[in-house]
Backbone atoms as SQL, in Angstrom:
CREATE TABLE atoms (id INTEGER PRIMARY KEY, chain TEXT, resi INTEGER, resn TEXT, atom TEXT, x REAL, y REAL, z REAL);
INSERT INTO atoms VALUES
  (1, 'A', 1, 'UNK', 'N', -0.882, -15.503, -4.758),
  (2, 'A', 1, 'UNK', 'CA', -0.360, -13.909, -4.820),
  (3, 'A', 1, 'UNK', 'C', 0.617, -14.139, -4.512),
  (4, 'A', 2, 'UNK', 'N', 1.406, -13.151, -5.478),
  (5, 'A', 2, 'UNK', 'CA', 2.592, -13.223, -5.919),
  (6, 'A', 2, 'UNK', 'C', 3.819, -13.177, -5.064),
  (7, 'A', 3, 'UNK', 'N', 4.850, -12.894, -4.989),
  (8, 'A', 3, 'UNK', 'CA', 6.010, -12.599, -4.130),
  (9, 'A', 3, 'UNK', 'C', 5.702, -11.292, -4.045),
  (10, 'A', 4, 'UNK', 'N', 6.317, -10.220, -3.377),
  (11, 'A', 4, 'UNK', 'CA', 6.347, -9.206, -3.233),
  (12, 'A', 4, 'UNK', 'C', 7.765, -8.598, -2.452),
  (13, 'A', 5, 'UNK', 'N', 8.359, -7.627, -2.446),
  (14, 'A', 5, 'UNK', 'CA', 9.644, -7.260, -1.874),
  (15, 'A', 5, 'UNK', 'C', 9.251, -5.927, -1.694),
  (16, 'A', 6, 'UNK', 'N', 9.899, -5.322, -0.372),
  (17, 'A', 6, 'UNK', 'CA', 10.158, -3.823, -0.039),
  (18, 'A', 6, 'UNK', 'C', 10.994, -3.408, -0.103),
  (19, 'A', 7, 'UNK', 'N', 11.254, -1.699, -1.007),
  (20, 'A', 7, 'UNK', 'CA', 12.054, -1.169, -1.200),
  (21, 'A', 7, 'UNK', 'C', 12.397, -0.860, 0.164),
  (22, 'A', 8, 'UNK', 'N', 13.884, -0.354, 0.236),
  (23, 'A', 8, 'UNK', 'CA', 14.420, 0.736, 1.295),
  (24, 'A', 8, 'UNK', 'C', 13.287, 1.600, 1.237),
  (25, 'A', 9, 'UNK', 'N', 13.035, 2.429, 1.003),
  (26, 'A', 9, 'UNK', 'CA', 12.507, 3.571, 1.320),
  (27, 'A', 9, 'UNK', 'C', 10.643, 3.122, 1.671),
  (28, 'A', 10, 'UNK', 'N', 10.188, 2.153, 1.484),
  (29, 'A', 10, 'UNK', 'CA', 8.965, 1.284, 1.739),
  (30, 'A', 10, 'UNK', 'C', 9.286, 0.919, 3.117),
  (31, 'A', 11, 'UNK', 'N', 10.040, 0.482, 3.561),
  (32, 'A', 11, 'UNK', 'CA', 10.513, -0.272, 4.850),
  (33, 'A', 11, 'UNK', 'C', 10.424, 0.969, 5.670),
  (34, 'A', 12, 'UNK', 'N', 11.216, 2.453, 5.236),
  (35, 'A', 12, 'UNK', 'CA', 11.348, 3.098, 6.292),
  (36, 'A', 12, 'UNK', 'C', 9.878, 3.939, 6.612),
  (37, 'A', 13, 'UNK', 'N', 9.205, 3.885, 5.584),
  (38, 'A', 13, 'UNK', 'CA', 7.929, 4.331, 5.762),
  (39, 'A', 13, 'UNK', 'C', 6.989, 3.690, 6.567),
  (40, 'A', 14, 'UNK', 'N', 7.156, 2.202, 7.009),
  (41, 'A', 14, 'UNK', 'CA', 6.730, 1.359, 7.686),
  (42, 'A', 14, 'UNK', 'C', 6.931, 2.105, 9.176),
  (43, 'A', 15, 'UNK', 'N', 8.423, 2.097, 9.283),
  (44, 'A', 15, 'UNK', 'CA', 8.839, 2.522, 10.876),
  (45, 'A', 15, 'UNK', 'C', 8.363, 4.303, 10.904),
  (46, 'A', 16, 'UNK', 'N', 8.279, 5.027, 9.810),
  (47, 'A', 16, 'UNK', 'CA', 8.541, 6.592, 10.206),
  (48, 'A', 16, 'UNK', 'C', 7.096, 6.667, 10.477),
  (49, 'A', 17, 'UNK', 'N', 5.637, 5.722, 9.504),
  (50, 'A', 17, 'UNK', 'CA', 4.661, 6.392, 9.689),
  (51, 'A', 17, 'UNK', 'C', 3.843, 5.356, 10.820),
  (52, 'A', 18, 'UNK', 'N', 4.555, 4.427, 11.242),
  (53, 'A', 18, 'UNK', 'CA', 4.050, 3.727, 12.150),
  (54, 'A', 18, 'UNK', 'C', 2.810, 2.662, 11.715),
  (55, 'A', 19, 'UNK', 'N', 3.645, 2.141, 10.956),
  (56, 'A', 19, 'UNK', 'CA', 2.440, 1.136, 9.847),
  (57, 'A', 19, 'UNK', 'C', 2.695, -0.028, 9.809),
  (58, 'A', 20, 'UNK', 'N', 2.354, -1.190, 10.666),
  (59, 'A', 20, 'UNK', 'CA', 2.285, -2.355, 10.916),
  (60, 'A', 20, 'UNK', 'C', 2.208, -3.246, 9.434),
  (61, 'A', 21, 'UNK', 'N', 3.204, -4.149, 9.250),
  (62, 'A', 21, 'UNK', 'CA', 3.181, -4.597, 7.907),
  (63, 'A', 21, 'UNK', 'C', 2.524, -5.459, 8.078),
  (64, 'A', 22, 'UNK', 'N', 1.665, -6.138, 8.668),
  (65, 'A', 22, 'UNK', 'CA', 0.195, -7.134, 8.052),
  (66, 'A', 22, 'UNK', 'C', -0.617, -6.073, 7.798),
  (67, 'A', 23, 'UNK', 'N', -0.798, -4.819, 8.077),
  (68, 'A', 23, 'UNK', 'CA', -1.461, -3.661, 7.137),
  (69, 'A', 23, 'UNK', 'C', -1.578, -3.783, 5.376),
  (70, 'A', 24, 'UNK', 'N', -0.022, -3.908, 5.462),
  (71, 'A', 24, 'UNK', 'CA', 0.071, -4.022, 4.083),
  (72, 'A', 24, 'UNK', 'C', -0.150, -5.215, 3.364),
  (73, 'A', 25, 'UNK', 'N', -0.253, -6.000, 4.393),
  (74, 'A', 25, 'UNK', 'CA', -0.317, -7.594, 3.687),
  (75, 'A', 25, 'UNK', 'C', -2.058, -7.506, 3.376),
  (76, 'A', 26, 'UNK', 'N', -2.422, -6.954, 4.094),
  (77, 'A', 26, 'UNK', 'CA', -4.063, -6.874, 4.221),
  (78, 'A', 26, 'UNK', 'C', -4.506, -6.342, 3.148),
  (79, 'A', 27, 'UNK', 'N', -3.893, -4.943, 2.812),
  (80, 'A', 27, 'UNK', 'CA', -4.045, -4.303, 1.533),
  (81, 'A', 27, 'UNK', 'C', -3.982, -4.975, 0.384),
  (82, 'A', 28, 'UNK', 'N', -2.877, -5.376, 0.245),
  (83, 'A', 28, 'UNK', 'CA', -2.461, -6.233, -0.994),
  (84, 'A', 28, 'UNK', 'C', -3.057, -7.611, -1.001),
  (85, 'A', 29, 'UNK', 'N', -3.755, -8.557, -0.087),
  (86, 'A', 29, 'UNK', 'CA', -4.129, -9.519, -0.345),
  (87, 'A', 29, 'UNK', 'C', -5.807, -9.214, -0.389),
  (88, 'A', 30, 'UNK', 'N', -6.535, -8.053, -0.205),
  (89, 'A', 30, 'UNK', 'CA', -7.923, -7.998, -0.139),
  (90, 'A', 30, 'UNK', 'C', -7.791, -6.742, -0.569),
  (91, 'A', 31, 'UNK', 'N', -7.769, -5.997, -1.476),
  (92, 'A', 31, 'UNK', 'CA', -7.618, -4.436, -1.326),
  (93, 'A', 31, 'UNK', 'C', -9.357, -4.048, -1.588),
  (94, 'A', 32, 'UNK', 'N', -9.592, -2.957, -1.122),
  (95, 'A', 32, 'UNK', 'CA', -10.481, -2.060, -1.582),
  (96, 'A', 32, 'UNK', 'C', -10.970, -1.903, -2.955),
  (97, 'A', 33, 'UNK', 'N', -9.718, -1.316, -3.358),
  (98, 'A', 33, 'UNK', 'CA', -9.824, -0.483, -5.046),
  (99, 'A', 33, 'UNK', 'C', -8.470, -0.877, -5.261),
  (100, 'A', 34, 'UNK', 'N', -7.991, -1.170, -6.893),
  (101, 'A', 34, 'UNK', 'CA', -6.997, -1.287, -7.331),
  (102, 'A', 34, 'UNK', 'C', -6.538, -0.415, -8.565),
  (103, 'A', 35, 'UNK', 'N', -5.681, 0.156, -9.151),
  (104, 'A', 35, 'UNK', 'CA', -5.739, 0.924, -10.327),
  (105, 'A', 35, 'UNK', 'C', -3.993, 1.198, -11.039),
  (106, 'A', 36, 'UNK', 'N', -4.200, 1.087, -11.954),
  (107, 'A', 36, 'UNK', 'CA', -2.758, 1.208, -12.681),
  (108, 'A', 36, 'UNK', 'C', -2.619, 2.683, -12.806),
  (109, 'A', 37, 'UNK', 'N', -1.298, 3.090, -12.526),
  (110, 'A', 37, 'UNK', 'CA', -1.340, 4.296, -12.254),
  (111, 'A', 37, 'UNK', 'C', -0.503, 5.032, -13.878),
  (112, 'A', 38, 'UNK', 'N', 0.116, 5.973, -14.236),
  (113, 'A', 38, 'UNK', 'CA', 0.605, 6.824, -15.222),
  (114, 'A', 38, 'UNK', 'C', 1.924, 6.310, -15.407),
  (115, 'A', 39, 'UNK', 'N', 2.515, 5.843, -14.446),
  (116, 'A', 39, 'UNK', 'CA', 3.713, 5.428, -14.124),
  (117, 'A', 39, 'UNK', 'C', 4.027, 3.955, -14.372),
  (118, 'A', 40, 'UNK', 'N', 2.449, 3.384, -14.426),
  (119, 'A', 40, 'UNK', 'CA', 2.908, 1.931, -14.783),
  (120, 'A', 40, 'UNK', 'C', 2.696, 1.031, -12.999),
  (121, 'A', 41, 'UNK', 'N', 2.828, 2.165, -11.975),
  (122, 'A', 41, 'UNK', 'CA', 2.687, 0.900, -10.899),
  (123, 'A', 41, 'UNK', 'C', 1.609, 0.644, -10.214),
  (124, 'A', 42, 'UNK', 'N', 1.136, -0.275, -9.719),
  (125, 'A', 42, 'UNK', 'CA', 0.333, -0.902, -9.343),
  (126, 'A', 42, 'UNK', 'C', -0.267, -0.266, -8.122),
  (127, 'A', 43, 'UNK', 'N', -1.363, 0.424, -7.640),
  (128, 'A', 43, 'UNK', 'CA', -2.205, 1.492, -6.721),
  (129, 'A', 43, 'UNK', 'C', -3.310, 0.449, -6.146),
  (130, 'A', 44, 'UNK', 'N', -2.669, 0.134, -4.448),
  (131, 'A', 44, 'UNK', 'CA', -3.917, -0.779, -4.076),
  (132, 'A', 44, 'UNK', 'C', -4.371, 0.276, -2.885),
  (133, 'A', 45, 'UNK', 'N', -5.505, 0.172, -2.359),
  (134, 'A', 45, 'UNK', 'CA', -5.946, 0.830, -1.346),
  (135, 'A', 45, 'UNK', 'C', -7.085, 0.247, -0.238),
  (136, 'A', 46, 'UNK', 'N', -6.791, 0.266, 0.958),
  (137, 'A', 46, 'UNK', 'CA', -7.946, -0.061, 1.488),
  (138, 'A', 46, 'UNK', 'C', -8.481, 0.454, 2.838),
  (139, 'A', 47, 'UNK', 'N', -9.450, 0.231, 3.264),
  (140, 'A', 47, 'UNK', 'CA', -9.933, 1.459, 4.621),
  (141, 'A', 47, 'UNK', 'C', -8.989, 0.279, 5.909),
  (142, 'A', 48, 'UNK', 'N', -8.377, 1.251, 6.631),
  (143, 'A', 48, 'UNK', 'CA', -7.853, 0.473, 7.876),
  (144, 'A', 48, 'UNK', 'C', -8.636, 1.006, 8.990),
  (145, 'A', 49, 'UNK', 'N', -9.266, 0.412, 9.773),
  (146, 'A', 49, 'UNK', 'CA', -10.495, 0.460, 11.090),
  (147, 'A', 49, 'UNK', 'C', -9.800, 1.323, 11.926),
  (148, 'A', 50, 'UNK', 'N', -8.556, 0.389, 12.144),
  (149, 'A', 50, 'UNK', 'CA', -8.012, 0.679, 13.528),
  (150, 'A', 50, 'UNK', 'C', -7.386, 1.991, 13.380),
  (151, 'A', 51, 'UNK', 'N', -7.153, 2.395, 12.193),
  (152, 'A', 51, 'UNK', 'CA', -6.660, 3.604, 11.944),
  (153, 'A', 51, 'UNK', 'C', -7.486, 4.598, 11.763),
  (154, 'A', 52, 'UNK', 'N', -8.808, 4.476, 12.715),
  (155, 'A', 52, 'UNK', 'CA', -10.096, 5.737, 12.439),
  (156, 'A', 52, 'UNK', 'C', -10.088, 5.367, 10.977),
  (157, 'A', 53, 'UNK', 'N', -10.514, 4.877, 10.183),
  (158, 'A', 53, 'UNK', 'CA', -10.815, 4.384, 8.886),
  (159, 'A', 53, 'UNK', 'C', -10.106, 5.134, 7.700),
  (160, 'A', 54, 'UNK', 'N', -8.862, 5.310, 8.224),
  (161, 'A', 54, 'UNK', 'CA', -7.804, 6.086, 6.801),
  (162, 'A', 54, 'UNK', 'C', -7.913, 4.596, 6.057),
  (163, 'A', 55, 'UNK', 'N', -7.484, 5.413, 5.002),
  (164, 'A', 55, 'UNK', 'CA', -7.055, 4.714, 3.608),
  (165, 'A', 55, 'UNK', 'C', -5.655, 4.272, 3.633),
  (166, 'A', 56, 'UNK', 'N', -5.420, 3.387, 3.443),
  (167, 'A', 56, 'UNK', 'CA', -3.808, 2.841, 3.159),
  (168, 'A', 56, 'UNK', 'C', -3.922, 2.476, 1.747),
  (169, 'A', 57, 'UNK', 'N', -2.551, 3.380, 1.183),
  (170, 'A', 57, 'UNK', 'CA', -2.289, 3.517, -0.073),
  (171, 'A', 57, 'UNK', 'C', -0.769, 2.871, -0.149),
  (172, 'A', 58, 'UNK', 'N', -0.623, 1.455, -0.986),
  (173, 'A', 58, 'UNK', 'CA', 0.364, 1.104, -1.507),
  (174, 'A', 58, 'UNK', 'C', 0.536, 1.233, -2.629),
  (175, 'A', 59, 'UNK', 'N', 1.851, 0.901, -3.282),
  (176, 'A', 59, 'UNK', 'CA', 2.265, 1.355, -4.715),
  (177, 'A', 59, 'UNK', 'C', 3.337, 0.381, -4.811),
  (178, 'A', 60, 'UNK', 'N', 2.528, -0.146, -6.105),
  (179, 'A', 60, 'UNK', 'CA', 3.782, -1.496, -6.196),
  (180, 'A', 60, 'UNK', 'C', 4.369, -1.588, -7.652),
  (181, 'A', 61, 'UNK', 'N', 5.664, -1.745, -7.906),
  (182, 'A', 61, 'UNK', 'CA', 6.027, -1.479, -9.307),
  (183, 'A', 61, 'UNK', 'C', 6.156, -3.232, -9.857),
  (184, 'A', 62, 'UNK', 'N', 5.235, -3.524, -10.743),
  (185, 'A', 62, 'UNK', 'CA', 5.166, -5.058, -11.161),
  (186, 'A', 62, 'UNK', 'C', 5.965, -5.176, -12.245),
  (187, 'A', 63, 'UNK', 'N', 7.080, -4.303, -12.357),
  (188, 'A', 63, 'UNK', 'CA', 7.904, -4.696, -13.695),
  (189, 'A', 63, 'UNK', 'C', 8.999, -5.157, -13.254),
  (190, 'A', 64, 'UNK', 'N', 9.566, -5.709, -12.254),
  (191, 'A', 64, 'UNK', 'CA', 10.781, -6.031, -11.676),
  (192, 'A', 64, 'UNK', 'C', 10.610, -7.911, -11.465),
  (193, 'A', 65, 'UNK', 'N', 11.481, -8.285, -11.146),
  (194, 'A', 65, 'UNK', 'CA', 11.750, -9.978, -10.842),
  (195, 'A', 65, 'UNK', 'C', 10.237, -10.555, -10.066),
  (196, 'A', 66, 'UNK', 'N', 10.592, -9.293, -8.614),
  (197, 'A', 66, 'UNK', 'CA', 9.617, -9.433, -7.559),
  (198, 'A', 66, 'UNK', 'C', 8.438, -8.320, -7.244),
  (199, 'A', 67, 'UNK', 'N', 7.792, -8.777, -7.440),
  (200, 'A', 67, 'UNK', 'CA', 6.573, -7.086, -6.978),
  (201, 'A', 67, 'UNK', 'C', 7.461, -6.378, -6.074),
  (202, 'A', 68, 'UNK', 'N', 8.034, -5.227, -6.763),
  (203, 'A', 68, 'UNK', 'CA', 8.419, -4.627, -5.602),
  (204, 'A', 68, 'UNK', 'C', 7.163, -3.291, -4.924),
  (205, 'A', 69, 'UNK', 'N', 7.339, -3.151, -3.467),
  (206, 'A', 69, 'UNK', 'CA', 6.622, -2.392, -2.747),
  (207, 'A', 69, 'UNK', 'C', 7.499, -1.147, -3.194),
  (208, 'A', 70, 'UNK', 'N', 6.721, -0.271, -3.548),
  (209, 'A', 70, 'UNK', 'CA', 7.635, 0.977, -3.956),
  (210, 'A', 70, 'UNK', 'C', 7.510, 2.145, -2.637),
  (211, 'A', 71, 'UNK', 'N', 6.153, 2.455, -2.102),
  (212, 'A', 71, 'UNK', 'CA', 5.693, 3.193, -0.953),
  (213, 'A', 71, 'UNK', 'C', 4.528, 3.184, -0.476),
  (214, 'A', 72, 'UNK', 'N', 3.902, 3.569, 0.703),
  (215, 'A', 72, 'UNK', 'CA', 3.083, 2.995, 1.300),
  (216, 'A', 72, 'UNK', 'C', 2.808, 4.507, 2.120),
  (217, 'A', 73, 'UNK', 'N', 1.456, 4.940, 2.142),
  (218, 'A', 73, 'UNK', 'CA', 1.080, 5.789, 2.924),
  (219, 'A', 73, 'UNK', 'C', -0.495, 6.255, 3.345),
  (220, 'A', 74, 'UNK', 'N', -0.906, 6.913, 4.159),
  (221, 'A', 74, 'UNK', 'CA', -2.708, 6.980, 4.363),
  (222, 'A', 74, 'UNK', 'C', -2.618, 8.047, 3.267),
  (223, 'A', 75, 'UNK', 'N', -3.506, 7.736, 2.630),
  (224, 'A', 75, 'UNK', 'CA', -3.945, 8.929, 1.563),
  (225, 'A', 75, 'UNK', 'C', -5.234, 9.838, 2.067),
  (226, 'A', 76, 'UNK', 'N', -4.634, 11.076, 2.353),
  (227, 'A', 76, 'UNK', 'CA', -5.381, 11.932, 2.874),
  (228, 'A', 76, 'UNK', 'C', -6.444, 12.700, 1.689),
  (229, 'A', 77, 'UNK', 'N', -6.144, 12.322, 0.308),
  (230, 'A', 77, 'UNK', 'CA', -6.628, 12.626, -0.760),
  (231, 'A', 77, 'UNK', 'C', -8.110, 11.993, -0.825),
  (232, 'A', 78, 'UNK', 'N', -8.060, 10.767, -0.480),
  (233, 'A', 78, 'UNK', 'CA', -9.319, 9.528, -0.820),
  (234, 'A', 78, 'UNK', 'C', -10.346, 9.757, 0.775),
  (235, 'A', 79, 'UNK', 'N', -11.141, 9.794, -0.062),
  (236, 'A', 79, 'UNK', 'CA', -12.708, 9.469, 1.133),
  (237, 'A', 79, 'UNK', 'C', -12.519, 8.709, 2.076),
  (238, 'A', 80, 'UNK', 'N', -12.624, 8.890, 3.712),
  (239, 'A', 80, 'UNK', 'CA', -12.741, 7.923, 4.657),
  (240, 'A', 80, 'UNK', 'C', -13.879, 7.343, 4.815),
  (241, 'A', 81, 'UNK', 'N', -14.237, 6.638, 5.361),
  (242, 'A', 81, 'UNK', 'CA', -15.584, 6.141, 5.789),
  (243, 'A', 81, 'UNK', 'C', -15.416, 5.983, 6.988),
  (244, 'A', 82, 'UNK', 'N', -17.121, 5.764, 7.675),
  (245, 'A', 82, 'UNK', 'CA', -17.122, 6.559, 9.012),
  (246, 'A', 82, 'UNK', 'C', -17.331, 5.202, 9.827);
């Protein structure tokens, strides 16, 4: 796995949204889905059972020296599992 770096915004979102950092690593190391967005950023998603099966979405800018984690959030637009 390539090295990753959190932006200040992403670190703020970890705290504000009460998302444990190890969940982010789980998404990046073993995503359920990935795709490249229109903005060129890489989007990783994974179901987090500990959060009632909600889907954690992590956005990474791969176009910098370190892959920069831009933001992360639980994506309400994506379907949950039961």
